[in-house]
Structures are given as C-alpha cells and as structure tokens.
N, C-alpha and C positions, 0 to 999 in steps of 0.2 A: 650238340648237347650243351656245350659251354655257352653258346649263344643263347640257348633257351633259358639257361639258369640266369644269365645276365639280364635278359629281358624280364624274367620273372622277378628278379630282385629290384629292377627299376620300376616295374608296375606296382610294386608294393608301396611306393611312396608317390609316384607320379607316372603319368602316361609316357611312353618312350619318346614321342615327339616333343612333349613338354620339356624334356631334359636337354634338348638341343641348344636352347637359348636360356641363359640363366635369368635375365631380367629384360624381356622384350619391350616392356613399356617404360623402362628407365624410371622405376619408382624410387630407386635410391638417389636419383638426381634431386629429389625434394629434400634430402637430408645430406647436405654438403658440409655443414659445420662440424668441426671436430668435437670429440667428447668434452663436455664441461662448458661449452659455449652456447649462448642462446640461439634459438632457431628463428629465422626470419625468411620471408620470401618477398622479393621486390615486386613481383607481379600480382601479389595478393591484393584484392580490392574488397574490403569489408564495408558493410553499410556504416555510414557516419551519422552520429547523432547531431541534431540541430540544437545548438545552444540557444537559450532564451535571449531575446533582445532586451535592451535597457528601456526603461520608461521613466519619464520625468513626472514628478508629482509637485504641483504648485502649492496646493494647500496641505496643511497637516492632516494626515489620514487617521480616521477612527478605526477601531477594531472591526466594526461591521463592514466598512468599505474594503479593508484589506482581506477580510474573510471571503467576501463575495468575489474579489479578484482572484484569490487563491483557488476557489472552487472551480473557476473556469480556466485556470492556467497551470495548475499543479499537475505534473505528469501522472501522479498517482490516481487522480480522478479520471484522467483520460484512459488509463489502463482499465480501470473498473468499468467505465462506460463502454469501451469497446468489447470487453468480455460480456457485458449485458447484451450488446447488439448481437454478438456471436451466439449467445444462448437463445435469443429470439429467432435467429435463423435456424438453429437446431430444432426448435419447435416446428418450423415449417418443413424441415426434413422428415420429421416423424409424421406429420399430417399428410405428406405426399404419398404415404403408403396406401391411402384409401383410393388413390387415382390409378387408372390403368397405365401400363407402360407400352409405348408404341415405338417400334424400331423399323428402320428402312435399311435394307442391305442390298448391295449390288456387287457382283463379281464378274470379271472378264478373264478369259483364258484363251491361249493359242497353243495348240498341241499337235504333235505328229508322232506316229509310232510305226514300226515295221512288223510285218507278219513273220512267222517262223520260216516261211518259204522265201523270205527276202524281198517281198513286194512292199512298197511304201504305200501307206494309207494317206490319202490327201490330208492336207493341213486343215484342222478344224478350228474355226473361230466361234467361240460361244460367249454369250452374255446372259446372266441370270439376275433378275431383280425381284425382290419379295418385300412385302409389308406384313408385319406381324403385330399382334396385340395380345397382351396377357394381363390377367386380372385375378387377384386373390379373392375368392368368394367367401371363404370361411376359414378363420384361423384361431377360433376359440379365445379371443381376447388378446392376442399377441400385439396387434397394432394399437389397441387401446392402451395397453400397458406401456408400450414405447412412447405414446403421446403423453401419458401421465408422467413418465419419467423425464421427458424433455420439458414439460411444463414445470415440474418440480425443480429442475436445473435452472430454469428461467427465474423461479422464485429465489433460489439460492444466489444467483448472480445479481438479482435486484437488491437483495439485502446486503450482499457484499459491496455493491455500489454505494448503498447508504452508509455502510460502515466506513468505506473509504472517504466519503464526504465528512463524516464526523471526525475521522482521524486527521484529515487535513485541517479542519476547523480547530481541532484541539491543538495541533502543532502551531498554527498561526497564533492562537490565543496564548499558549505557553511562551512562545518566543516574543510576542508583543509585550506581555507584562514583564518578562525578564528584561527586555530592552528598556522600557520606560522606567523600570525600577533601577536599573543601572544608571540611566540618565539622571534620575533623581539623586542617586548616590554621588554622581559627579558634581552636581550642583551643591550637595551638602559638603563634599570635600573641598570644593572651591571656596565655599563660605568659611570652612575651617582654615584654609590657607590664608584667607583675608584676615581672619581673627588672629591667627598666630603671627602673621606679619605685623599686625597692630601691636600685639603683645611684645614682639621683639623691639619695635620702635619705642614702646613705653619703657622697656627695660634699659635700653641704651640712654634714653633721656634721664632716667633716674640714676644710672651709673655716672653720667656726666655731672649730675648735681650732687653726687655723693650719697644718695639715698638708697643705692643698691650696689651689689658687688658684681664682679665679672661672672660669678656662678649663675646669677639670674639671666644674664645675656646668653650664656652658653646653653642653659636650659631652654630658653626661648628659641634659640637657633636649632637645637635638636628637635623640638616639637614642630617647628616650621618645616624642617627637612622631612620629617616623617609624614606630615600632612601632604606635602608636595609629592612624595612617593606614592601615597595612597591615591592621590588625585590622578597621577599619570597612569597608574595601574588600572584604575577604574575607567579611564578614557580608552585604554586598549581593550578592556572587556566590552565596552560599548560598541566598538567597531566590530568585534567578533560576534556579539549578539545581533547587531544589525545585519551582518551577513547571513546568520541563521534565519532571521525573519524574512529576508529577501528570498532565500532559497525555498522556504516553505510556501511563499506566495508564487513561486514559479518564475522568479526573477534572478538575474545574475547576482552573485554574492556582493559585488561592489556597488549595486544599485542603491543610491541614496533614498531613504525613506523618512520624510518629515512626519513626526507623530505629535499628537496632542499630549502635552506633558501630564504626568501623574499628579493628581491633586492629593498631596499627602495629608491634607487636613480633613478629607472626607473618608469616612469609614466604608469598607466594602458593604454591599447590600446584604441585608439579613435574609434568611430563608424561612418563609412562613409555613410551607407544608411540613407535616411530620415526617420523620425518617421512615415510618412504616408505609406511608402513601408514596414516598419516593421509591422505595424498594418495589412496591407493587407496580408502579408505573414502569420501572426499568425492566422487570421481568416480562412485561407485555409489549414493550416498544423498542427495547434494545435490538439493533439489527443483528448482532451476533447470536442472540437467543432465537430470533425469528429464523435466521439462516439454519441454525441447528434443528429447529422444528421442521423446516422445509426439507432438511436432509432425511428425516423420517419418511416423508412422502416419496422422496426419490428411492429410498430403500424398499418401500412397499411396492413401488412400480417395478423395480428390478426383480423382486420376488415373484410378482405376477407374470412378468415377462419370462422368467426362467421356468415357471410352471407351465406356461403356454407352449414353450418350446417342445415339450414332450407330447403334445396333443396333435391330432391329425390336422392337415392343411389341405383345403380344396381350392384348386385354381382352374381357370378357364383360359383357353388360348385360341386365337383365330389368326390365320395367315393366308396370304394369297400372293401369287407371283407369276412372272412370265420368263420364258427361256428363249433366247434367240440364238440360232446356230446356222452359220453360213447363209445360204440363200433359202433355207427352209422356212416354212410358215412358223410363226412363234407358237410355242406350246404354253398352255396355261395350267396352273395348279393352285389348289386351295385346300385348306384343312381347318377343321373345327374339332377341338378336343378338350377333354377334362383330365385333370391330374389330381390324384389323391395320394398324399404322402402321410404314411402312418409310421412314426418312429417305434421300433420294437426293442432295440438294444443299442445303447451308446457307450458301452463299457463303463457304466455307472457314472458317466460324466454329468448327465442331467441331474441325477439324484444328489451328487455332491455339490453341484452348483446351486441347487435349491437350498441345501443345508447352509451353504456359505451365505446366500442372500438372506436367509432367515436370521442367521447370527448377526449379519451386518445391520439388519433392521433393529435388532435388540441393542446392538452397540450404539446405533443412532439415538435410541431412546435414552440410554445411559448418558450419552454425550449432551443431550438436551438438559437433563437434570444437573449434570456437572456444570454446564455453562450458566444455567439459571442460578445455581448456588454461588458460583464465582461472581456473577454480576451483582447479586444481592449483597455479598460481602464487600465488594468494591464500593457500592453506593453507601453502605453503612459507614465504612471507614472514611470515605471522602466527605461525607456529611459531618462526621465528628471533627475531621481536620479543618474543614471550613469554619465551623463554629468556634473551634479552639483558636484558629488563626485570627478570626475577627475579634474575639475577646482579647487576644494578645495585642492586636493593633490598637485597640481602645486603651489598654493599659499603657502601651508605649507612647500614645499621645499625651497621656498624663505625665509620663516620665520626661518627655521632651519639654513640656511646659515648666516642670519643676527644675530641670537642668538649665533652661534658659534663664529662669529667675535667679537661680543660684549663681550662674556665671555673671549676670549683671551685678549682683550684690558683691561678689568677690572682686570684680573688676573695679568697682567704685572704692572698695576698701584698699585695693592695691595702689590706687592712685594717691591715696592720702597716707599710705604707709602702714595700714592696719592689717595687711595680708601679704603673703609671700608669693613669689613667682611660681613656686611649686603648687601652691593652692590654686592659683589662677590657671595654670596648665592642666591640673587635674580636673578642674571644673569644665574646661574646654573639651578635654578628652571625654568626660562623662556626657556632655551634650552631643558630641560626635557619635558616640556609641549608641546613645538613645535614639538619635535621628536615624542611624543605620538600622537599628532594630525595628523602628517603626516602618521604615520602607520595606524591609524584608518581610515583616509580618503582613503588611498589606498586599504585597505582590504574591506572597504565599497563599493568602486567602483567595485572591483572584484566580491563581493557577489551579488551586484545588477546586474552586467553583467550576472552572472549565473541565477538570477531570470528572466532576460530578455530572456535568451536562453531557459529556461523552458517554458515561455509563448509562445515563437516562435515554440515550439515543437521540440527542438533540444536536442541531447545528447551531452553535452559538451558546451564549450563557442563558441560564433559566430566567424567565420573567418572574422576579421575586414577588410581585403583587398578586399574581394568580398562581404562581408556582411552576407553570409549564408553558413553554412555547417552542416551536420548532423553527 
C-alpha cells in the first residue's frame, strides 16, 4: 500500500524510472559559472562575420562613384537582395503545387514467430517496393491563391530591395556632404589660424615700436589659441565623418577616402519641378508606398486562400509495387483511386481565420494611405528645407564677401593706427562665422536634396534640369 502511494506520488511529477537519475545528460554541466558571473563555453563555435577588406583609391572620388561602390558592397543591399532571391524561390514553391508528386518506397524485413503449440515458423525474408503518384485535380482556387500570395511577397521583397538601395545611397550622400563640409571647415579654420597668426605678429611689431600695448598682443594670442582649438576639433570631426562614409560604402572605418573638395563658391542646384509634381511622383514611385500597395495584394491572396480551405478538394492517386518473400514468386499490386475531402466543421477555425484575413486586408489598405500621406509630407517638408537652405547659402555668400572686405579695410586701418586690435579680431571672427555659416547652409541644402531624392524613390540626387532621374 505504501509502495503504491509512493509510486503514485512519483508519477504525479515524473515516471518512476525517470526519477532514478537526476541529470542523465549532464545539462547542468553547461552552467558551471557561479551566480553573478558571465557565461561562456570554450567549445562553442559560432559563425564569424567576414570584415570588409581595405581598398586604395588613387583619384579623388565623386559622390556617384562612391554610391555605385556602396550599392555593390554594403551588407544592407546584400540582405535585401538575398531576401528577394528567397521570395523568388517561394514563388516556385507555390507553382510546384500544380505538378504531381511521385514517391518511391522500399522496405525489407526479417521476422520469425512461434505458434502457441511451441513450433517455430521458418524465418521469413520479405522485401516490398512501390511507386506512387498523387495529384490534386480540383481545389477551388487554393493553389491559385497561394501562387498570388507568393507573387505578392515577391513584389514586396522587390520594393524592399529598392528601398534598401535608396537608403544606402542616402546614407552615402549624407556622409559624403557631411565629410566634405567638415573638410571645408578645416580649410576655413586653417585660414583663420593663418590670419590670427599674422595678427599676432603685427601686434608684437606695433608693441615693439610703441604703437600698441600688451593688451593687443594678449588679445591676438587668445584669438589664435581659440582658432587653433577649433581647427584641431574640426580635424577630429573629419576623421570621424570619414569613418562613417567608409562604413556606409562597405569599407573598414579606417579606409582612406580621397574626395573632390566642396566648391563653396557654387550654390546648390535649384529644383525646377513644383512641389505638387514632386509629391505626385513620390506617391507613385516611392518603394515604401509600392511595398504597402503590394501588401494589399498579399492580404487579398491570403483571404482567398483561407476561403478555399473550407471548400472540397478532389485528388487522384496511382500506385504499383512488388513484394518478394523467401523463394516465392514475387507478387504484384496496383491501385487507382480518387479522394474527395469535404470540410464539415473545424471548430469555427476557418470562419475566424477568414475574418482575420479580411481585417488584415483592410489594415493593409489603411497602411497604404498612411504611408502615402507620410511620404507626401516628407517630400513637401524636404522641398521647403532645400529651398530655404539654398536661399540661406546665397545670403551667406554675400555675408562672406562683405566680411572679407570689412576685414581687409580694418587690417589696413590697424597697420596705420586707425583701428584697434579688438576691431581687427572682431572682423576676423565675423568672417570665420560667415564662412562657417555658408558651408553649413550649402551642405544642409545638399543633404536635404538627398533626403528629397530618397522620398521620391531615387538612387542619387534629382536631375534638376528635368526634375527626375533614377
């Protein structure tokens, strides 16, 4: 009685024999570290990523050349491309449903049994081989719906691939103009250092001649130190921005990239198409919008597939085979049959699944409208930002010319004692600020132009003469 209760208590949690050994497979051996320490396993062999190799560029690279290189070497485009290839194979899986399935089976056995009277029956060696074919004759649109669903998924993957291309191109463009803008700032700061160094020399000469005080020298030294600090900081930013551009191109962060310098005297290109035409173009060609539209097709196919699941299915099958046993003559068998499957009740599974698919189709429609409105807003805002930044860059050019003329006049006045060191340093700082503003406005215009191109679904910057190009 006690043994029975013990066994009953044990079987409530595990089988009796399972309780004999606590950890037969030594699973706790994988957890040997004490509480609070990191887990590691020396025998663990995980797949290792292949780091990109360095590449030497002899000539200064343009944005178009770097973009083409990035589209072929950035891992993001590889991921999207492989997903597209997988979706294409998925379409083949769906189309294979229209072909029959053929299978070959073979089994061999050796058996012996005893009679109830204790006599042994001779050992029987048997071998059976059969070939069977089955084919669905009628499924009321199930296979067609599955094919349409796979085709819609191929469309989605294709537009996702295009979206990945535009994102990589956008990343390269943003990092490109960020880098050449910082390089232009480095040159501007270097020029400021040269000018402030000349101002310091002039202040010392005037102090020696008794035409200036030590205050002028100290002011010049302070201005030079500040300019040198800005110059060094800008150089560090250039190295960081160069690493970001290399990474977006699929290169190691430390890979040198010689670039064509930014022409700070040339304004960013103007945009000739109206904002309304740009919005219309984006709503028709943006890959995210088109992917959202393809998602509606996928949802419709899913709905049709779920509806066909509740309809009858008619299949045909043919099989033939032979059986070999000991020394007897082989026996043959064959069969031809038809199978009709009529779903009667699935516990309301199919009805709920159809409702779910119908709601998902409506959700896909709403997502398309949402994506379209979002892209339209993005295009409108990017357009206004580009136009504003271009106008600001034009005004900044005028400010730079005025600051240059003012600095030249004050420097000439300072040499003859008609101006102070403070006025000279103020004019120099004004020129530096104006130059910095011009560079920032120009790079902002180019970056926003790249954002606009990305919203339009383009790889690269828009062709401002015609308005569009891919």
